[in-house]
N, C-alpha and C positions, 0 to 999 in steps of 0.2 A: 845442966848442959850449957856449954859455953856459947857465946854469941856467934863465934866462928863456925862451930858445929851446926847450930841451927840454921845459919845462913847457908852453909853448904847443902843441907838437906832441902831447903826451899828452892835452890837453884838446880839441883840434880834432877834429872828426869827419872821418874818412876815408871817402870814398865809393868803392864798388865797383860793377861791373856786376851788377845784380840777377839776371841770368840765370845767372851763374856758379855760385852756390850750388845752384841747382836742378839744373844739369848735374852738379855734384859729388855731389849726393844720389843721382842715378841710378847713378853708379859705386859709391857706398857701398852702395846696395841690392844690387847684384850681389855685392859682396864679403861683406856680412853674410849674404846668403842662402846663399852658398857656405860660410861659416863655420858657419852653423846646420845646413845639410844634412849637412856632413861632420864636424861637431864638431871642426873644426880650430882649435886655439888659435893656430897660426902665421898663419892668415889674419886672425884677430882681432888679433893683435899688429901685423900690417902695417897694418890699418885704424886701430888705436890710435895708431900713429906718425903717420899722416895727421891724425887728430884732434888729437894733441899739437901738431903744427906749426900747425894752424889755430887752436888755443886760445892758443898762446903768441905766435906771430908774426902771425897773422891768416889768414883763409881764402884770401886772395889769394896766399899764399905756398905753398900745398899743391901737390903734383904734379898733382892734378886741375885746379886753377886754371891751371896752366901748359898743360895739354892744351886747356882751354877757350880760353885766350888765343891759342894758336898755331894750333889746328886749327878750332875751332868759331866763335869770334867773327868772324874775317875773312869767314866765309861768311854771316853774319847781316846783314840789311838794316834800315834804319830807325833811329829814334832809340834811343840807348842808355839804358835805364832804370837809374838808380843808386839805391843804398841805403846807409845808414850801416853801416859795417863791424861796429859793436859788437854788435848782436843776432846776426848769423851767427857771430861769434867766440865769443859766449857759448854758442850752440848747439853749436859744436865742443867746448867745455868739457864740456857735458852728455854729448855722444857719447863723449868721452874717459873720463868717469866710468863710463859703462856698459861701455865696453871694458875698463877696469881691473877692474871687478867681475866681468866674464865671464872675464877671464884668471885672476883670483884663484880663481874657482870651478873652473876647469879644473885649476889647479895643486893645489888642495886636494881634487881628485877629487870635486867636487860638481857633477855634470853638470846638475842642475836649475838651479843658480845660473847656470851658463854659458848655458843655454837661455833663461832668463828675461831676463837682461841683454842678450843679443844680440837677442832678440825685441823688447824695448823700443826699442833703438837702431834696429833694422830698421823697426819701425813708424813711428818719427819720420822716418827717411830716406825711407820710402815716401810719407808724407804730403807731404813737400817735393817729391819727384821727380814724383809723379803729380798733385798738386793745388796745388802752389806754396804750401803751408801749412807754414811753418816753426814747429814746435812749440816748439823751444828759443828762437826769436826772440820768440814770444808770451809765453813765461815771463819772458824778459828784460824785455819791456815791462811786464808785470804787476808785476814786482819794482820797476821804476822808479816806477810809480804808487803802490806801497805805501810807498815812501820818503817 
C-alpha cells in the first residue's frame, strides 16, 4: 500500500451504524455494574480489553459490535443511521482511561479509587445506553471546537 493511500484512509471519516455504540453501552453498563457491585478487578479487566480494542482499532471491531452486527442489526427495520467513527472511538479511549485507573486502584489496594473510576465509566455508559447521549463523543466534539 502506498503512503498516499494509507494517508487517505487515515484522514477519511469511517461511518458506522449509530445504533451499535448504544447497544454496546448497554452491555458495558451490565459489566461495569457487576464490577462495581462485586469489586471484581477481573470484570473490569475484561471491560478494559473491550475498551482497548475500541480505542485502538475502532468500536466496530469490539466483541459487542460483532454481537450487534450478527444478532441485533438483521432484526432492525428502516434506514440505517450512520455516524463518524471518531467520536465513539475517542469515547472508548476515555472508557479505557477510567478502566486503567480502576485497575490501578484495585492493584494498589485503594478501593475508593476503583469505585470512583468504575462509577464514572458506568455513568457515561448509562447515559449512552439509556438516553443516547455519548459523553465521550461530546467531549471529542468540544475538543475539536477548541482547536
